[in-house]
C-alpha positions in Angstrom: -14.3 38.6 -17.4 -11.4 38.6 -19.9 -8.5 36.1 -19.6 -6.3 36.5 -16.7 -3.3 38.9 -17.2 -0.4 37.0 -15.8 1.8 40.1 -15.9 -0.8 41.9 -13.6 -0.9 38.8 -11.3 2.9 38.9 -11.0 2.8 42.6 -10.1 0.2 41.9 -7.6 2.2 38.9 -6.1 5.3 41.1 -5.7 3.5 43.9 -3.9 1.8 41.4 -1.6 5.1 39.6 -0.9 7.2 42.7 -0.5 4.5 44.6 1.6 4.6 47.8 -0.4 4.4 49.2 -3.9 7.7 51.0 -3.5 9.6 47.8 -2.6 7.9 45.9 -5.4 8.7 48.6 -7.9 12.4 48.5 -6.9 12.6 44.7 -7.3 10.8 45.0 -10.7 12.8 48.0 -11.9 9.6 49.8 -12.6 8.2 53.1 -11.3 5.7 53.1 -8.2 3.2 54.9 -10.5 3.4 52.1 -13.1 2.9 49.4 -10.5 0.1 51.3 -8.9 -1.7 51.7 -12.2 -1.2 48.0 -13.1 -2.7 47.0 -9.7 -5.8 49.2 -10.2 -6.3 47.8 -13.8 -5.9 44.2 -12.4 -8.5 44.9 -9.6 -10.9 46.5 -12.0 -10.6 43.5 -14.4 -11.3 41.1 -11.5 -14.1 43.3 -10.0 -12.7 42.8 -6.5 -10.7 44.9 -4.0 -7.3 43.4 -3.6 -5.8 45.7 -0.9 -7.0 48.1 1.7 -4.9 50.9 3.1 -4.2 50.9 6.8 -2.2 53.9 7.7 0.8 54.1 5.4 0.8 50.4 4.5 -1.3 48.0 2.3 -3.1 45.2 3.8 -4.6 42.3 1.7 -8.4 41.9 1.8 -9.8 38.4 2.3 -10.3 38.1 -1.5 -6.7 39.3 -2.0 -5.4 36.7 0.3 -7.1 33.9 -1.5 -5.8 35.2 -4.8 -2.3 35.4 -3.2 -2.5 31.7 -2.3 -3.4 30.7 -6.0 -0.5 33.2 -7.3 2.0 31.4 -5.0 1.0 28.0 -6.5 1.2 29.4 -10.0 4.5 30.9 -9.7 6.1 28.1 -7.7 5.0 25.8 -10.5 6.5 28.1 -13.1 9.8 28.2 -11.1 9.8 24.4 -10.9 9.2 24.1 -14.6 12.2 26.3 -15.3 14.4 24.3 -12.9 13.4 21.1 -14.8 14.3 22.7 -18.1 17.6 24.1 -16.8 18.5 20.7 -15.2 17.8 18.9 -18.3 19.6 21.4 -20.5 22.6 21.2 -18.2 22.9 17.4 -17.6 20.6 15.8 -20.2 19.9 13.0 -17.6 16.8 11.0 -17.7 15.0 10.4 -14.5 13.7 6.9 -13.8 11.2 6.7 -10.9 10.8 3.4 -9.1 8.6 2.4 -6.3 9.5 -0.5 -4.1 6.8 -2.3 -2.0 7.9 -2.5 1.5 7.2 -6.2 1.5 9.9 -6.8 -1.0 13.4 -7.8 0.0 15.6 -4.8 -0.4 18.5 -7.0 -1.5 16.2 -8.3 -4.4 14.9 -4.9 -5.3 18.5 -3.5 -5.3 19.8 -6.3 -7.6 16.9 -5.9 -10.0 16.9 -2.1 -10.1 20.8 -1.5 -10.3 21.1 -2.1 -14.0 19.0 1.0 -14.6 22.2 3.0 -13.6 24.3 1.3 -16.2 22.4 2.4 -19.3 24.1 4.2 -22.2 22.0 7.2 -21.7 22.7 8.8 -18.2 20.0 8.0 -15.9 19.0 9.4 -12.4 17.3 6.9 -10.3 14.6 8.0 -8.0 13.4 5.3 -5.5 10.3 5.4 -3.3 9.2 2.8 -0.7 5.8 2.2 0.7 2.6 0.1 0.6 1.5 -1.1 -2.8 -1.7 0.9 -2.8 0.1 4.2 -2.2 2.7 3.4 -4.9 -0.1 2.5 -7.5 -1.8 5.9 -6.6 1.5 7.6 -7.5 1.8 5.7 -10.7 -1.8 6.5 -11.7 -0.7 10.2 -11.8 2.6 9.4 -13.6 4.9 9.9 -10.5 6.4 6.3 -10.9 7.6 4.5 -13.9 7.8 1.2 -12.4 6.8 -0.7 -9.2 8.7 -3.7 -7.7 6.3 -5.7 -5.7 5.5 -9.3 -4.4 2.1 -9.6 -6.2 0.4 -9.0 -9.4 -1.6 -5.8 -10.1 -4.9 -6.1 -7.8 -7.8 -6.4 -10.1 -10.1 -4.2 -8.0 -8.1 -1.1 -8.4 -8.9 1.2 -11.3 -5.3 2.0 -12.3 -4.2 1.3 -15.9 -1.1 -0.8 -15.2 0.2 -4.2 -16.1 2.0 -6.9 -14.2 5.1 -8.6 -15.4 6.4 -11.6 -13.4 10.2 -11.3 -13.0 10.9 -14.4 -11.0 10.3 -16.4 -7.9 12.3 -18.0 -5.1 11.9 -20.8 -2.7 11.4 -19.5 0.9 14.3 -19.9 3.3 14.1 -20.1 7.2 16.9 -18.0 8.9 18.0 -17.5 12.5 21.0 -16.5 14.5 23.5 -19.3 15.2 22.7 -19.0 19.0 19.0 -19.4 18.3 19.5 -22.3 15.8 21.5 -24.1 18.4 18.6 -24.1 20.7 16.4 -26.1 18.2 16.1 -29.9 18.1 14.9 -32.3 15.7 14.7 -32.3 11.9 13.2 -29.6 9.9 10.3 -28.5 10.1 9.5 -30.3 13.3 12.2 -28.1 14.9 10.0 -25.1 14.5 7.5 -26.3 17.1 7.7 -23.9 20.1 10.4 -21.8 18.4 9.9 -18.0 18.3 8.7 -17.0 14.8 8.7 -13.7 13.2 6.2 -13.8 10.3 5.4 -11.4 7.4 2.2 -9.4 8.0 -1.1 -9.8 6.4 -0.2 -7.3 3.6 2.6 -9.5 2.4 1.6 -11.6 -0.5 3.1 -14.8 0.9 1.5 -14.4 4.4 -1.6 -16.7 3.8 0.3 -19.4 2.0 2.9 -19.5 4.7 0.3 -19.6 7.5 -1.3 -22.6 5.9 2.1 -24.4 5.6 2.9 -23.6 9.3 -0.4 -24.8 10.6 0.1 -28.1 8.7 3.7 -28.8 9.6 4.1 -26.9 12.9 1.2 -27.7 15.2 2.8 -26.0 18.2 3.2 -22.6 16.6 4.7 -19.8 18.6 4.5 -16.4 16.8 6.3 -13.5 18.5 5.9 -10.8 15.8 4.4 -9.8 12.5 6.0 -7.2 10.2 4.8 -5.8 6.8 8.4 -4.3 6.2 10.9 -6.9 5.1 13.9 -5.0 6.4 12.4 -4.6 9.9 11.8 -8.4 10.2 15.4 -9.0 9.4 16.6 -6.5 11.8 14.6 -8.2 14.6 15.8 -11.6 13.4 19.4 -10.3 13.7 18.9 -9.7 17.4 17.7 -13.3 18.0 14.2 -12.3 18.7 13.0 -15.2 16.4 13.3 -17.1 13.2 12.2 -15.5 10.0 11.5 -16.3 6.4 13.1 -14.7 3.3 13.9 -15.6 -0.3 16.4 -18.4 -0.4 17.9 -16.8 -3.6 19.5 -14.2 -1.6 20.6 -16.4 1.4 24.2 -15.5 1.1 23.4 -11.8 1.2 21.0 -12.1 4.1 23.5 -14.2 6.1 26.4 -11.9 5.6 24.4 -8.8 6.3 22.4 -9.8 9.3 24.8 -12.4 10.8 22.4 -15.3 10.6 22.3 -18.8 9.1 19.8 -20.4 6.8 18.3 -23.6 8.4 16.4 -24.9 5.4 14.2 -24.1 2.5 10.5 -24.6 1.9 10.3 -25.7 -1.8 6.5 -25.7 -1.9 6.5 -22.0 -1.0 7.8 -19.6 -3.5 8.1 -15.8 -3.1 7.3 -14.0 -6.3 8.6 -10.7 -7.7 6.6 -8.5 -10.1 7.3 -5.4 -12.0 4.2 -3.3 -12.5 4.3 -0.7 -15.3 2.0 1.4 -17.4 3.2 -0.4 -20.4 1.6 -3.6 -21.6 4.8 -4.4 -23.5 8.0 -3.3 -21.9 9.7 -0.7 -24.0 11.5 1.7 -21.5 15.1 1.1 -21.7 15.5 1.1 -17.9 12.6 -1.4 -17.5 14.1 -3.6 -20.2 17.4 -3.6 -18.3 15.6 -4.7 -15.1 13.8 -7.5 -16.9 17.0 -8.8 -18.3 18.6 -8.6 -14.7 15.8 -10.8 -13.6 16.6 -13.4 -16.4 20.3 -13.3 -15.9 21.3 -12.5 -12.3 18.3 -14.1 -10.4 18.4 -17.2 -12.3 21.9 -17.8 -10.9 20.3 -18.4 -7.5 17.2 -20.4 -6.7 14.9 -18.1 -8.5 13.1 -19.5 -11.5 12.8 -16.5 -14.0 9.9 -16.1 -16.4 10.9 -16.2 -20.0 
């Protein structure tokens, strides 16, 4: 079989979509005879029947239906390519795609990623949120330029990517003022019998926090586990329980959720990583994010890697 004739494929696609040779010819500004001849040549080249005539109308054969599905994909991809070219020609905006692990505080992620919008070169930021495994799968097929997460690149995954530690923060303990007023005794003894909202097992700090709690809070009362950092704060806002979050953004958390920070746990530090496909960071947006970690986060209780 010779190479696929894409002009013939488009004629076939137009006839299949419009339902008749006459309508396709009108849309293509060609004569019906010309379209009919091109379809016959296309079918002969492929060695298959594309249509069968049912009364006055054409109906796709099973093979024709399968070819049509592939044609739809081909021409949709072509249209998408043209859209990209037109958009870039019109705006000349660079697209920077960031994935944020759902276990990372959104306030921290926002503070880190925001500098990507202040570059000299106009940049459009595309953010995706989800589990780290799903984000890494997207990075593997070049759908993401950067991932913000709470752990280093897992060694068991076959994704060519590199971890860059941006910083770490002491863990703070937060609650509504009403719930805090019901606690008695010094910290951390006051956590005994108190309702606790804990990060789920998929959150990097989970196991270390559980070890600390079992050591310092013998009468543990866990009322909920959450993988999503925003969800745990939303429940904490209702007074459902105390929750744990980076002390570096305590002011933001308290203002946004109407809670107070009871104390910090200096021995527990929540880390923030950037995962990229670059061993050495060279992308302007990624460099800006790294600098944001060094400057903005160091102003709080986060120790930033140099």
